mmCIF file as gemmi writes it, N, C-alpha and C atoms, coordinates in Angstrom:
data_model
loop_
_atom_site.group_PDB
_atom_site.id
_atom_site.type_symbol
_atom_site.label_atom_id
_atom_site.label_alt_id
_atom_site.label_comp_id
_atom_site.label_asym_id
_atom_site.label_entity_id
_atom_site.label_seq_id
_atom_site.pdbx_PDB_ins_code
_atom_site.Cartn_x
_atom_site.Cartn_y
_atom_site.Cartn_z
_atom_site.occupancy
_atom_site.B_iso_or_equiv
_atom_site.pdbx_formal_charge
_atom_site.auth_seq_id
_atom_site.auth_asym_id
_atom_site.pdbx_PDB_model_num
ATOM 1 N N . MET Axp A 1 ? -94.527 -47.323 -97.064 1 0 ? 1 A 1
ATOM 2 C CA . MET Axp A 1 ? -93.467 -47.887 -96.611 1 0 ? 1 A 1
ATOM 3 C C . MET Axp A 1 ? -93.023 -49.295 -97.023 1 0 ? 1 A 1
ATOM 4 N N . THR Axp A 2 ? -92.121 -49.419 -97.837 1 0 ? 2 A 1
ATOM 5 C CA . THR Axp A 2 ? -91.95 -51.059 -98.144 1 0 ? 2 A 1
ATOM 6 C C . THR Axp A 2 ? -90.905 -51.719 -97.154 1 0 ? 2 A 1
ATOM 7 N N . ALA Axp A 3 ? -90.986 -52.672 -96.843 1 0 ? 3 A 1
ATOM 8 C CA . ALA Axp A 3 ? -90.286 -53.472 -95.946 1 0 ? 3 A 1
ATOM 9 C C . ALA Axp A 3 ? -89.511 -54.406 -97.007 1 0 ? 3 A 1
ATOM 10 N N . VAL Axp A 4 ? -88.061 -54.237 -96.964 1 0 ? 4 A 1
ATOM 11 C CA . VAL Axp A 4 ? -87.149 -55.044 -97.73 1 0 ? 4 A 1
ATOM 12 C C . VAL Axp A 4 ? -86.745 -56.355 -96.785 1 0 ? 4 A 1
ATOM 13 N N . THR Axp A 5 ? -86.961 -57.528 -97.373 1 0 ? 5 A 1
ATOM 14 C CA . THR Axp A 5 ? -86.67 -58.653 -96.457 1 0 ? 5 A 1
ATOM 15 C C . THR Axp A 5 ? -85.148 -59.119 -96.827 1 0 ? 5 A 1
ATOM 16 N N . ILE Axp A 6 ? -84.667 -59.785 -96.09 1 0 ? 6 A 1
ATOM 17 C CA . ILE Axp A 6 ? -83.393 -60.335 -96.304 1 0 ? 6 A 1
ATOM 18 C C . ILE Axp A 6 ? -83.694 -61.899 -96.253 1 0 ? 6 A 1
ATOM 19 N N . ASN Axp A 7 ? -83.366 -62.749 -97.658 1 0 ? 7 A 1
ATOM 20 C CA . ASN Axp A 7 ? -83.83 -64.058 -97.604 1 0 ? 7 A 1
ATOM 21 C C . ASN Axp A 7 ? -82.415 -64.957 -97.173 1 0 ? 7 A 1
ATOM 22 N N . LYS Axp A 8 ? -82.412 -65.143 -95.784 1 0 ? 8 A 1
ATOM 23 C CA . LYS Axp A 8 ? -81.125 -65.68 -95.123 1 0 ? 8 A 1
ATOM 24 C C . LYS Axp A 8 ? -80.835 -67.245 -95.646 1 0 ? 8 A 1
ATOM 25 N N . ALA Axp A 9 ? -82.057 -67.987 -95.935 1 0 ? 9 A 1
ATOM 26 C CA . ALA Axp A 9 ? -81.783 -69.239 -96.381 1 0 ? 9 A 1
ATOM 27 C C . ALA Axp A 9 ? -81.16 -69.319 -97.923 1 0 ? 9 A 1
ATOM 28 N N . GLU Axp A 10 ? -81.731 -68.37 -98.579 1 0 ? 10 A 1
ATOM 29 C CA . GLU Axp A 10 ? -81.244 -68.158 -100.06 1 0 ? 10 A 1
ATOM 30 C C . GLU Axp A 10 ? -79.614 -67.783 -99.988 1 0 ? 10 A 1
ATOM 31 N N . ILE Axp A 11 ? -79.187 -66.722 -99.152 1 0 ? 11 A 1
ATOM 32 C CA . ILE Axp A 11 ? -77.887 -66.477 -98.883 1 0 ? 11 A 1
ATOM 33 C C . ILE Axp A 11 ? -77.176 -67.392 -98.711 1 0 ? 11 A 1
ATOM 34 N N . ILE Axp A 12 ? -77.426 -68.376 -97.725 1 0 ? 12 A 1
ATOM 35 C CA . ILE Axp A 12 ? -76.643 -69.323 -96.831 1 0 ? 12 A 1
ATOM 36 C C . ILE Axp A 12 ? -76.549 -70.414 -98.108 1 0 ? 12 A 1
ATOM 37 N N . LYS Axp A 13 ? -77.447 -70.763 -98.657 1 0 ? 13 A 1
ATOM 38 C CA . LYS Axp A 13 ? -77.459 -71.75 -99.837 1 0 ? 13 A 1
ATOM 39 C C . LYS Axp A 13 ? -76.432 -71.442 -100.978 1 0 ? 13 A 1
ATOM 40 N N . ASP Axp A 14 ? -76.325 -70.135 -101.218 1 0 ? 14 A 1
ATOM 41 C CA . ASP Axp A 14 ? -75.515 -69.593 -102.279 1 0 ? 14 A 1
ATOM 42 C C . ASP Axp A 14 ? -73.966 -69.716 -101.904 1 0 ? 14 A 1
ATOM 43 N N . PHE Axp A 15 ? -73.709 -69.421 -100.667 1 0 ? 15 A 1
ATOM 44 C CA . PHE Axp A 15 ? -72.344 -69.233 -100.291 1 0 ? 15 A 1
ATOM 45 C C . PHE Axp A 15 ? -71.93 -70.265 -99.522 1 0 ? 15 A 1
ATOM 46 N N . GLN Axp A 16 ? -72.468 -71.303 -99.016 1 0 ? 16 A 1
ATOM 47 C CA . GLN Axp A 16 ? -71.993 -72.299 -98.196 1 0 ? 16 A 1
ATOM 48 C C . GLN Axp A 16 ? -71.125 -73.255 -99.062 1 0 ? 16 A 1
ATOM 49 N N . ARG Axp A 17 ? -70.008 -73.789 -98.052 1 0 ? 17 A 1
ATOM 50 C CA . ARG Axp A 17 ? -69.132 -74.716 -98.657 1 0 ? 17 A 1
ATOM 51 C C . ARG Axp A 17 ? -69.583 -76.165 -99.044 1 0 ? 17 A 1
ATOM 52 N N . GLU Axp A 18 ? -70.358 -76.668 -98.135 1 0 ? 18 A 1
ATOM 53 C CA . GLU Axp A 18 ? -71.11 -77.984 -98.239 1 0 ? 18 A 1
ATOM 54 C C . GLU Axp A 18 ? -72.367 -78.039 -97.675 1 0 ? 18 A 1
ATOM 55 N N . GLY Axp A 19 ? -73.155 -79.314 -97.474 1 0 ? 19 A 1
ATOM 56 C CA . GLY Axp A 19 ? -74.332 -79.355 -96.979 1 0 ? 19 A 1
ATOM 57 C C . GLY Axp A 19 ? -74.988 -78.327 -95.88 1 0 ? 19 A 1
ATOM 58 N N . LYS Axp A 20 ? -74.333 -78.564 -94.763 1 0 ? 20 A 1
ATOM 59 C CA . LYS Axp A 20 ? -74.977 -77.686 -93.522 1 0 ? 20 A 1
ATOM 60 C C . LYS Axp A 20 ? -74.153 -76.603 -93.189 1 0 ? 20 A 1
ATOM 61 N N . ASP Axp A 21 ? -73.094 -76.217 -93.839 1 0 ? 21 A 1
ATOM 62 C CA . ASP Axp A 21 ? -72.45 -75.143 -93.483 1 0 ? 21 A 1
ATOM 63 C C . ASP Axp A 21 ? -73.168 -73.853 -93.344 1 0 ? 21 A 1
ATOM 64 N N . THR Axp A 22 ? -73.254 -73.082 -92.295 1 0 ? 22 A 1
ATOM 65 C CA . THR Axp A 22 ? -73.877 -72.073 -92.044 1 0 ? 22 A 1
ATOM 66 C C . THR Axp A 22 ? -73.071 -70.872 -91.267 1 0 ? 22 A 1
ATOM 67 N N . GLY Axp A 23 ? -71.755 -71.27 -90.933 1 0 ? 23 A 1
ATOM 68 C CA . GLY Axp A 23 ? -71.258 -70.376 -90.244 1 0 ? 23 A 1
ATOM 69 C C . GLY Axp A 23 ? -69.78 -69.995 -90.786 1 0 ? 23 A 1
ATOM 70 N N . SER Axp A 24 ? -69.431 -70.509 -91.91 1 0 ? 24 A 1
ATOM 71 C CA . SER Axp A 24 ? -68.158 -70.102 -92.634 1 0 ? 24 A 1
ATOM 72 C C . SER Axp A 24 ? -68.032 -68.818 -92.829 1 0 ? 24 A 1
ATOM 73 N N . SER Axp A 25 ? -66.981 -68.431 -93.027 1 0 ? 25 A 1
ATOM 74 C CA . SER Axp A 25 ? -66.627 -66.828 -93.262 1 0 ? 25 A 1
ATOM 75 C C . SER Axp A 25 ? -67.127 -66.297 -94.447 1 0 ? 25 A 1
ATOM 76 N N . GLU Axp A 26 ? -67.362 -67.327 -95.506 1 0 ? 26 A 1
ATOM 77 C CA . GLU Axp A 26 ? -67.678 -66.598 -96.651 1 0 ? 26 A 1
ATOM 78 C C . GLU Axp A 26 ? -69.488 -66.388 -96.695 1 0 ? 26 A 1
ATOM 79 N N . VAL Axp A 27 ? -70.17 -67.289 -95.727 1 0 ? 27 A 1
ATOM 80 C CA . VAL Axp A 27 ? -71.482 -67.226 -95.247 1 0 ? 27 A 1
ATOM 81 C C . VAL Axp A 27 ? -71.771 -65.716 -94.571 1 0 ? 27 A 1
ATOM 82 N N . GLN Axp A 28 ? -70.975 -65.735 -93.397 1 0 ? 28 A 1
ATOM 83 C CA . GLN Axp A 28 ? -71.042 -64.429 -92.633 1 0 ? 28 A 1
ATOM 84 C C . GLN Axp A 28 ? -70.888 -63.33 -93.416 1 0 ? 28 A 1
ATOM 85 N N . ILE Axp A 29 ? -69.954 -63.124 -94.357 1 0 ? 29 A 1
ATOM 86 C CA . ILE Axp A 29 ? -69.739 -62.026 -95.144 1 0 ? 29 A 1
ATOM 87 C C . ILE Axp A 29 ? -70.738 -61.951 -96.08 1 0 ? 29 A 1
ATOM 88 N N . ALA Axp A 30 ? -71.407 -62.856 -96.659 1 0 ? 30 A 1
ATOM 89 C CA . ALA Axp A 30 ? -72.617 -62.507 -97.382 1 0 ? 30 A 1
ATOM 90 C C . ALA Axp A 30 ? -73.647 -62.125 -96.839 1 0 ? 30 A 1
ATOM 91 N N . LEU Axp A 31 ? -73.718 -62.599 -95.613 1 0 ? 31 A 1
ATOM 92 C CA . LEU Axp A 31 ? -75.155 -62.049 -94.681 1 0 ? 31 A 1
ATOM 93 C C . LEU Axp A 31 ? -74.747 -60.817 -94.165 1 0 ? 31 A 1
ATOM 94 N N . LEU Axp A 32 ? -73.707 -60.363 -93.737 1 0 ? 32 A 1
ATOM 95 C CA . LEU Axp A 32 ? -73.295 -58.921 -93.424 1 0 ? 32 A 1
ATOM 96 C C . LEU Axp A 32 ? -73.504 -58.066 -94.612 1 0 ? 32 A 1
ATOM 97 N N . THR Axp A 33 ? -73.127 -58.254 -95.63 1 0 ? 33 A 1
ATOM 98 C CA . THR Axp A 33 ? -73.375 -57.722 -96.859 1 0 ? 33 A 1
ATOM 99 C C . THR Axp A 33 ? -74.822 -57.247 -96.998 1 0 ? 33 A 1
ATOM 100 N N . ALA Axp A 34 ? -75.547 -58.283 -97.013 1 0 ? 34 A 1
ATOM 101 C CA . ALA Axp A 34 ? -77.037 -58.156 -97.166 1 0 ? 34 A 1
ATOM 102 C C . ALA Axp A 34 ? -77.655 -57.004 -96.086 1 0 ? 34 A 1
ATOM 103 N N . ARG Axp A 35 ? -77.235 -57.196 -94.88 1 0 ? 35 A 1
ATOM 104 C CA . ARG Axp A 35 ? -77.917 -56.466 -93.871 1 0 ? 35 A 1
ATOM 105 C C . ARG Axp A 35 ? -77.114 -54.957 -94.055 1 0 ? 35 A 1
ATOM 106 N N . ILE Axp A 36 ? -75.787 -54.863 -94.685 1 0 ? 36 A 1
ATOM 107 C CA . ILE Axp A 36 ? -75.452 -53.526 -94.689 1 0 ? 36 A 1
ATOM 108 C C . ILE Axp A 36 ? -76.121 -52.802 -96 1 0 ? 36 A 1
ATOM 109 N N . LYS Axp A 37 ? -76.33 -53.635 -96.736 1 0 ? 37 A 1
ATOM 110 C CA . LYS Axp A 37 ? -77.365 -52.893 -98.148 1 0 ? 37 A 1
ATOM 111 C C . LYS Axp A 37 ? -78.424 -52.552 -97.454 1 0 ? 37 A 1
ATOM 112 N N . HIS Axp A 38 ? -79.255 -53.312 -96.686 1 0 ? 38 A 1
ATOM 113 C CA . HIS Axp A 38 ? -80.457 -52.88 -96.109 1 0 ? 38 A 1
ATOM 114 C C . HIS Axp A 38 ? -80.527 -51.496 -95.181 1 0 ? 38 A 1
ATOM 115 N N . LEU Axp A 39 ? -79.497 -51.733 -94.41 1 0 ? 39 A 1
ATOM 116 C CA . LEU Axp A 39 ? -79.389 -50.355 -93.576 1 0 ? 39 A 1
ATOM 117 C C . LEU Axp A 39 ? -79.122 -49.386 -94.312 1 0 ? 39 A 1
ATOM 118 N N . THR Axp A 40 ? -78.234 -49.36 -95.442 1 0 ? 40 A 1
ATOM 119 C CA . THR Axp A 40 ? -77.833 -48.153 -96.195 1 0 ? 40 A 1
ATOM 120 C C . THR Axp A 40 ? -79.101 -47.47 -96.722 1 0 ? 40 A 1
ATOM 121 N N . GLN Axp A 41 ? -79.91 -48.605 -97.401 1 0 ? 41 A 1
ATOM 122 C CA . GLN Axp A 41 ? -80.993 -48.037 -97.996 1 0 ? 41 A 1
ATOM 123 C C . GLN Axp A 41 ? -82.113 -47.295 -97.071 1 0 ? 41 A 1
ATOM 124 N N . HIS Axp A 42 ? -82.061 -47.973 -95.83 1 0 ? 42 A 1
ATOM 125 C CA . HIS Axp A 42 ? -83.031 -47.259 -94.461 1 0 ? 42 A 1
ATOM 126 C C . HIS Axp A 42 ? -82.436 -45.948 -94.341 1 0 ? 42 A 1
ATOM 127 N N . LEU Axp A 43 ? -81.047 -46.044 -94.307 1 0 ? 43 A 1
ATOM 128 C CA . LEU Axp A 43 ? -80.445 -44.457 -93.965 1 0 ? 43 A 1
ATOM 129 C C . LEU Axp A 43 ? -80.815 -43.359 -94.917 1 0 ? 43 A 1
ATOM 130 N N . SER Axp A 44 ? -80.796 -43.92 -95.959 1 0 ? 44 A 1
ATOM 131 C CA . SER Axp A 44 ? -81.106 -43.044 -97.444 1 0 ? 44 A 1
ATOM 132 C C . SER Axp A 44 ? -82.333 -42.219 -97.044 1 0 ? 44 A 1
ATOM 133 N N . THR Axp A 45 ? -83.197 -42.922 -96.492 1 0 ? 45 A 1
ATOM 134 C CA . THR Axp A 45 ? -84.676 -42.184 -96.313 1 0 ? 45 A 1
ATOM 135 C C . THR Axp A 45 ? -84.91 -41.662 -94.68 1 0 ? 45 A 1
ATOM 136 N N . HIS Axp A 46 ? -84.028 -42.238 -93.797 1 0 ? 46 A 1
ATOM 137 C CA . HIS Axp A 46 ? -84.052 -41.714 -92.381 1 0 ? 46 A 1
ATOM 138 C C . HIS Axp A 46 ? -82.686 -41.157 -91.951 1 0 ? 46 A 1
ATOM 139 N N . ALA Axp A 47 ? -82.453 -39.983 -92.462 1 0 ? 47 A 1
ATOM 140 C CA . ALA Axp A 47 ? -80.783 -39.54 -92.417 1 0 ? 47 A 1
ATOM 141 C C . ALA Axp A 47 ? -80.713 -39.244 -91.102 1 0 ? 47 A 1
ATOM 142 N N . LYS Axp A 48 ? -81.589 -39.155 -89.911 1 0 ? 48 A 1
ATOM 143 C CA . LYS Axp A 48 ? -81.419 -38.747 -88.612 1 0 ? 48 A 1
ATOM 144 C C . LYS Axp A 48 ? -81.485 -39.967 -87.768 1 0 ? 48 A 1
ATOM 145 N N . ASP Axp A 49 ? -81.462 -40.89 -88.142 1 0 ? 49 A 1
ATOM 146 C CA . ASP Axp A 49 ? -81.478 -42.3 -87.338 1 0 ? 49 A 1
ATOM 147 C C . ASP Axp A 49 ? -80.16 -42.68 -86.931 1 0 ? 49 A 1
ATOM 148 N N . LYS Axp A 50 ? -79.572 -41.943 -85.803 1 0 ? 50 A 1
ATOM 149 C CA . LYS Axp A 50 ? -78.317 -42.273 -85.597 1 0 ? 50 A 1
ATOM 150 C C . LYS Axp A 50 ? -78.022 -43.58 -84.881 1 0 ? 50 A 1
ATOM 151 N N . HIS Axp A 51 ? -78.817 -44.291 -84.417 1 0 ? 51 A 1
ATOM 152 C CA . HIS Axp A 51 ? -78.737 -45.47 -83.735 1 0 ? 51 A 1
ATOM 153 C C . HIS Axp A 51 ? -78.51 -46.679 -84.628 1 0 ? 51 A 1
ATOM 154 N N . SER Axp A 52 ? -79.194 -46.385 -86.005 1 0 ? 52 A 1
ATOM 155 C CA . SER Axp A 52 ? -78.912 -47.424 -86.947 1 0 ? 52 A 1
ATOM 156 C C . SER Axp A 52 ? -77.587 -47.011 -87.728 1 0 ? 52 A 1
ATOM 157 N N . ARG Axp A 53 ? -77.157 -45.842 -87.652 1 0 ? 53 A 1
ATOM 158 C CA . ARG Axp A 53 ? -75.966 -45.641 -88.26 1 0 ? 53 A 1
ATOM 159 C C . ARG Axp A 53 ? -74.98 -46.317 -87.544 1 0 ? 53 A 1
ATOM 160 N N . ARG Axp A 54 ? -75.126 -46.231 -86.268 1 0 ? 54 A 1
ATOM 161 C CA . ARG Axp A 54 ? -73.854 -46.779 -85.356 1 0 ? 54 A 1
ATOM 162 C C . ARG Axp A 54 ? -73.759 -48.304 -85.528 1 0 ? 54 A 1
ATOM 163 N N . GLY Axp A 55 ? -75.022 -49.024 -85.791 1 0 ? 55 A 1
ATOM 164 C CA . GLY Axp A 55 ? -75.011 -50.24 -86.04 1 0 ? 55 A 1
ATOM 165 C C . GLY Axp A 55 ? -74.588 -50.646 -87.388 1 0 ? 55 A 1
ATOM 166 N N . LEU Axp A 56 ? -74.794 -49.951 -88.178 1 0 ? 56 A 1
ATOM 167 C CA . LEU Axp A 56 ? -74.115 -50.048 -89.583 1 0 ? 56 A 1
ATOM 168 C C . LEU Axp A 56 ? -72.647 -49.872 -89.654 1 0 ? 56 A 1
ATOM 169 N N . ILE Axp A 57 ? -72.145 -49.207 -88.888 1 0 ? 57 A 1
ATOM 170 C CA . ILE Axp A 57 ? -70.683 -48.918 -88.804 1 0 ? 57 A 1
ATOM 171 C C . ILE Axp A 57 ? -70.031 -50.041 -88.116 1 0 ? 57 A 1
ATOM 172 N N . HIS Axp A 58 ? -70.768 -50.841 -87.03 1 0 ? 58 A 1
ATOM 173 C CA . HIS Axp A 58 ? -70.34 -51.98 -86.574 1 0 ? 58 A 1
ATOM 174 C C . HIS Axp A 58 ? -70.241 -53.155 -87.388 1 0 ? 58 A 1
ATOM 175 N N . LEU Axp A 59 ? -71.369 -52.914 -88.307 1 0 ? 59 A 1
ATOM 176 C CA . LEU Axp A 59 ? -71.508 -54.211 -89.315 1 0 ? 59 A 1
ATOM 177 C C . LEU Axp A 59 ? -70.418 -54.192 -90.501 1 0 ? 59 A 1
ATOM 178 N N . VAL Axp A 60 ? -69.998 -53.094 -90.762 1 0 ? 60 A 1
ATOM 179 C CA . VAL Axp A 60 ? -68.939 -52.856 -91.752 1 0 ? 60 A 1
ATOM 180 C C . VAL Axp A 60 ? -67.61 -53.278 -91.086 1 0 ? 60 A 1
ATOM 181 N N . ASN Axp A 61 ? -67.326 -52.846 -89.945 1 0 ? 61 A 1
ATOM 182 C CA . ASN Axp A 61 ? -66.144 -53.132 -89.261 1 0 ? 61 A 1
ATOM 183 C C . ASN Axp A 61 ? -66.071 -54.881 -89.225 1 0 ? 61 A 1
ATOM 184 N N . GLN Axp A 62 ? -67.118 -55.354 -88.912 1 0 ? 62 A 1
ATOM 185 C CA . GLN Axp A 62 ? -67.148 -57 -88.645 1 0 ? 62 A 1
ATOM 186 C C . GLN Axp A 62 ? -66.778 -57.449 -90.122 1 0 ? 62 A 1
ATOM 187 N N . ARG Axp A 63 ? -67.453 -56.878 -91.006 1 0 ? 63 A 1
ATOM 188 C CA . ARG Axp A 63 ? -67.111 -57.608 -92.307 1 0 ? 63 A 1
ATOM 189 C C . ARG Axp A 63 ? -65.711 -57.31 -92.787 1 0 ? 63 A 1
ATOM 190 N N . ARG Axp A 64 ? -65.265 -56.137 -92.387 1 0 ? 64 A 1
ATOM 191 C CA . ARG Axp A 64 ? -63.945 -55.918 -92.981 1 0 ? 64 A 1
ATOM 192 C C . ARG Axp A 64 ? -62.933 -56.735 -92.22 1 0 ? 64 A 1
ATOM 193 N N . LYS Axp A 65 ? -63.232 -57.057 -90.98 1 0 ? 65 A 1
ATOM 194 C CA . LYS Axp A 65 ? -62.437 -57.968 -90.168 1 0 ? 65 A 1
ATOM 195 C C . LYS Axp A 65 ? -62.47 -59.511 -90.872 1 0 ? 65 A 1
ATOM 196 N N . LEU Axp A 66 ? -63.541 -60.009 -91.151 1 0 ? 66 A 1
ATOM 197 C CA . LEU Axp A 66 ? -63.644 -61.254 -91.811 1 0 ? 66 A 1
ATOM 198 C C . LEU Axp A 66 ? -63.08 -61.253 -92.96 1 0 ? 66 A 1
ATOM 199 N N . LEU Axp A 67 ? -63.072 -60.157 -93.856 1 0 ? 67 A 1
ATOM 200 C CA . LEU Axp A 67 ? -62.486 -59.973 -95.149 1 0 ? 67 A 1
ATOM 201 C C . LEU Axp A 67 ? -61.049 -60.093 -95.097 1 0 ? 67 A 1
ATOM 202 N N . THR Axp A 68 ? -60.475 -59.315 -94.05 1 0 ? 68 A 1
ATOM 203 C CA . THR Axp A 68 ? -59.063 -59.502 -93.992 1 0 ? 68 A 1
ATOM 204 C C . THR Axp A 68 ? -58.446 -60.922 -93.439 1 0 ? 68 A 1
ATOM 205 N N . TYR Axp A 69 ? -59.337 -61.535 -92.778 1 0 ? 69 A 1
ATOM 206 C CA . TYR Axp A 69 ? -58.852 -62.951 -92.289 1 0 ? 69 A 1
ATOM 207 C C . TYR Axp A 69 ? -59.015 -63.786 -93.341 1 0 ? 69 A 1
ATOM 208 N N . ILE Axp A 70 ? -59.959 -63.787 -94.413 1 0 ? 70 A 1
ATOM 209 C CA . ILE Axp A 70 ? -60.094 -64.578 -95.727 1 0 ? 70 A 1
ATOM 210 C C . ILE Axp A 70 ? -58.812 -64.174 -96.643 1 0 ? 70 A 1
ATOM 211 N N . LYS Axp A 71 ? -58.41 -62.831 -96.804 1 0 ? 71 A 1
ATOM 212 C CA . LYS Axp A 71 ? -57.281 -62.382 -97.537 1 0 ? 71 A 1
ATOM 213 C C . LYS Axp A 71 ? -56.215 -63.04 -97.244 1 0 ? 71 A 1
ATOM 214 N N . LYS Axp A 72 ? -55.927 -63.093 -95.774 1 0 ? 72 A 1
ATOM 215 C CA . LYS Axp A 72 ? -54.749 -63.784 -95.376 1 0 ? 72 A 1
ATOM 216 C C . LYS Axp A 72 ? -54.591 -65.363 -95.417 1 0 ? 72 A 1
ATOM 217 N N . VAL Axp A 73 ? -55.746 -65.961 -95.301 1 0 ? 73 A 1
ATOM 218 C CA . VAL Axp A 73 ? -55.71 -67.571 -95.263 1 0 ? 73 A 1
ATOM 219 C C . VAL Axp A 73 ? -55.954 -67.865 -96.719 1 0 ? 73 A 1
ATOM 220 N N . ASN Axp A 74 ? -56.528 -67.327 -97.482 1 0 ? 74 A 1
ATOM 221 C CA . ASN Axp A 74 ? -57.044 -67.876 -98.908 1 0 ? 74 A 1
ATOM 222 C C . ASN Axp A 74 ? -57.256 -66.806 -99.817 1 0 ? 74 A 1
ATOM 223 N N . PRO Axp A 75 ? -56.132 -66.113 -100.435 1 0 ? 75 A 1
ATOM 224 C CA . PRO Axp A 75 ? -56.41 -64.986 -101.264 1 0 ? 75 A 1
ATOM 225 C C . PRO Axp A 75 ? -57.133 -65.188 -102.496 1 0 ? 75 A 1
ATOM 226 N N . ALA Axp A 76 ? -57.259 -66.496 -103.291 1 0 ? 76 A 1
ATOM 227 C CA . ALA Axp A 76 ? -58.135 -66.953 -104.098 1 0 ? 76 A 1
ATOM 228 C C . ALA Axp A 76 ? -59.495 -66.678 -103.969 1 0 ? 76 A 1
ATOM 229 N N . LYS Axp A 77 ? -59.862 -67.429 -102.811 1 0 ? 77 A 1
ATOM 230 C CA . LYS Axp A 77 ? -61.399 -67.137 -102.163 1 0 ? 77 A 1
ATOM 231 C C . LYS Axp A 77 ? -61.42 -65.751 -102.138 1 0 ? 77 A 1
ATOM 232 N N . TYR Axp A 78 ? -60.704 -64.935 -101.398 1 0 ? 78 A 1
ATOM 233 C CA . TYR Axp A 78 ? -60.979 -63.516 -101.232 1 0 ? 78 A 1
ATOM 234 C C . TYR Axp A 78 ? -61.523 -62.839 -102.445 1 0 ? 78 A 1
ATOM 235 N N . LEU Axp A 79 ? -60.71 -62.777 -103.556 1 0 ? 79 A 1
ATOM 236 C CA . LEU Axp A 79 ? -60.719 -62.096 -104.767 1 0 ? 79 A 1
ATOM 237 C C . LEU Axp A 79 ? -62.097 -62.727 -105.242 1 0 ? 79 A 1
ATOM 238 N N . GLU Axp A 80 ? -62.424 -64.086 -105.3 1 0 ? 80 A 1
ATOM 239 C CA . GLU Axp A 80 ? -63.974 -64.579 -105.724 1 0 ? 80 A 1
ATOM 240 C C . GLU Axp A 80 ? -64.905 -64.044 -105.096 1 0 ? 80 A 1
ATOM 241 N N . LEU Axp A 81 ? -64.903 -63.944 -103.698 1 0 ? 81 A 1
ATOM 242 C CA . LEU Axp A 81 ? -66.025 -63.346 -102.707 1 0 ? 81 A 1
ATOM 243 C C . LEU Axp A 81 ? -66.085 -61.765 -103.228 1 0 ? 81 A 1
ATOM 244 N N . LEU Axp A 82 ? -65.126 -61.141 -103.489 1 0 ? 82 A 1
ATOM 245 C CA . LEU Axp A 82 ? -65.131 -59.711 -104.009 1 0 ? 82 A 1
ATOM 246 C C . LEU Axp A 82 ? -66.012 -59.581 -105.175 1 0 ? 82 A 1
ATOM 247 N N . LYS Axp A 83 ? -65.539 -60.407 -106.158 1 0 ? 83 A 1
ATOM 248 C CA . LYS Axp A 83 ? -66.406 -60.304 -107.385 1 0 ? 83 A 1
ATOM 249 C C . LYS Axp A 83 ? -67.776 -60.919 -107.251 1 0 ? 83 A 1
ATOM 250 N N . ARG Axp A 84 ? -68.217 -61.82 -106.387 1 0 ? 84 A 1
ATOM 251 C CA . ARG Axp A 84 ? -69.687 -62.222 -106.169 1 0 ? 84 A 1
ATOM 252 C C . ARG Axp A 84 ? -70.508 -61.303 -105.744 1 0 ? 84 A 1
ATOM 253 N N . LEU Axp A 85 ? -69.836 -60.747 -104.537 1 0 ? 85 A 1
ATOM 254 C CA . LEU Axp A 85 ? -70.67 -59.78 -103.824 1 0 ? 85 A 1
ATOM 255 C C . LEU Axp A 85 ? -70.63 -58.377 -104.218 1 0 ? 85 A 1
ATOM 256 N N . GLU Axp A 86 ? -69.469 -58.161 -105.413 1 0 ? 86 A 1
ATOM 257 C CA . GLU Axp A 86 ? -69.583 -56.818 -106.116 1 0 ? 86 A 1
ATOM 258 C C . GLU Axp A 86 ? -69.177 -55.697 -105.045 1 0 ? 86 A 1
ATOM 259 N N . LEU Axp A 87 ? -68.144 -55.894 -104.21 1 0 ? 87 A 1
ATOM 260 C CA . LEU Axp A 87 ? -67.818 -55.186 -102.952 1 0 ? 87 A 1
ATOM 261 C C . LEU Axp A 87 ? -66.917 -54.182 -103.555 1 0 ? 87 A 1
ATOM 262 N N . ARG Axp A 88 ? -65.742 -54.558 -104.321 1 0 ? 88 A 1
ATOM 263 C CA . ARG Axp A 88 ? -64.546 -53.622 -104.744 1 0 ? 88 A 1
ATOM 264 C C . ARG Axp A 88 ? -64.517 -53.478 -106.148 1 0 ? 88 A 1
ATOM 265 N N . LYS Axp A 89 ? -64.238 -52.646 -107.029 1 0 ? 89 A 1
ATOM 266 C CA . LYS Axp A 89 ? -64.02 -52.426 -108.333 1 0 ? 89 A 1
ATOM 267 C C . LYS Axp A 89 ? -62.624 -52.378 -108.851 1 0 ? 89 A 1
């Protein structure tokens, strides 16, 4: 069994706006995307893990709300974020 680790510090450094920014919407979306990818991989091997599936749905909804907020406030940043995270094609 391989444990995939999410390097939060690296993700935060890549998506932060300035020096100590750890809570902006872009950073939150990037962290949620990493967790979603990890849970998706977990669920591909453990199909009957209903509790993790419920958590995954919660994370996806939370990311969707943040993306909607960014789309409303700054459409250019929204499109850039979609490209960087490779969310929609």
